[in-house]
C-alpha positions, 0 to 999 in steps of 0.5 A, spaced: 491 467 538 485 468 543 487 476 545 487 477 537 480 474 536 478 478 542 480 484 539 477 483 532 470 482 535 470 489 538 465 494 535 468 498 530 474 494 529 473 493 521 471 500 520 477 502 523 481 497 519 478 499 512 478 507 514 486 506 515 487 502 509 483 507 505 487 513 507 493 509 505 491 506 498 488 513 496 494 517 499 499 512 495 494 513 488 494 520 489 501 521 490 503 517 484 498 520 480 501 527 482 507 525 479 505 521 473 507 515 476 503 509 473 500 505 479 494 501 480 492 500 487 488 494 489 484 493 495 480 488 499 478 490 506 485 491 510 489 487 504 492 491 498 497 490 492 501 495 489 502 495 481 506 499 477 503 499 470 500 503 465 494 499 465 487 502 468 486 496 472 490 489 474 485 483 475 488 478 471 495 474 471 497 477 465 496 484 468 500 482 474 506 480 470 506 486 466 507 491 472 514 494 472 518 489 477 524 494 477 520 500 479 517 496 485 524 494 487 526 501 487 520 503 491 521 498 496 528 499 498 527 507 498 521 506 503 525 501 507 531 506 507 526 511 510 523 507 515 517 504 512 517 496 510 513 493 505 513 486 503 519 485 498 516 482 492 512 486 487 507 480 488 505 480 495 500 483 498 500 488 504 496 489 510 494 494 515 493 492 522 490 495 528 497 497 530 498 502 525 496 509 526 494 515 522 501 518 523 504 511 520 499 512 514 501 519 513 509 518 514 508 512 509 504 516 504 509 522 505 515 517 504 512 515 497 510 522 495 518 523 495 519 517 491 514 518 486 517 526 485 524 523 483 521 518 478 
């Protein structure tokens, strides 16, 4: 607890978390777009959500419920089989932490791009 809070008070921590989260969310969105996979990525700080939907944005309960849960399941299992762990529910948020590196993000985006290419 205290060690975590101590790290969070260091200069640049939140900038780093935002930078890593941007790399991930923009990388996923761009990879999905490249292969015409309908994906909306929402983000707040180091927290993000992925929604497989044709909607331009996801801001309401109805938007969330219209997302393709079956495609998320396929994505989740593909990523898990490739060493990347996302929350198992299409309705859970993901989080970036200080333990993540740019290499982790690159590996994640590369695996997602392989998945999107198969859709």
